[in-house]
C-alpha angles and dihedrals in degrees: 000000000000125000115269129210134220119238088264090057096252113149117247122212107262127237092236121126109280118249117258112275122248115243095266098043125095132184122248109238117231110243099200114107094234092053099055113155092016130112122221088254089056095254111149113240134204130208088258097058116105105226140162101262095218144354088266092055091053092046093053090050090054093046092049092047093238122183092242118072132196119256108272091225091053090049091049092053093047092048091047092051093047094048094046092055093228134130096214123094134193 
């Protein structure tokens, strides 16, 4: 699926399959009940995936300069949702 744009021309994160993560990157797990086993970037997760369990968990890792980093696509979606003042996600 191609990228779409808002009326103001701002690029929206596409629904394409996320790129493979680098060795130190981990997805941020969606915490909404209807999104179980899904990352914020729409990657499908398994019970064996090591993920950040919430946005807070990923934020603390960044603040504490941890070796592991959140998936850039997950971060982009979260930032977009927070700056658009909306409760819907991709």
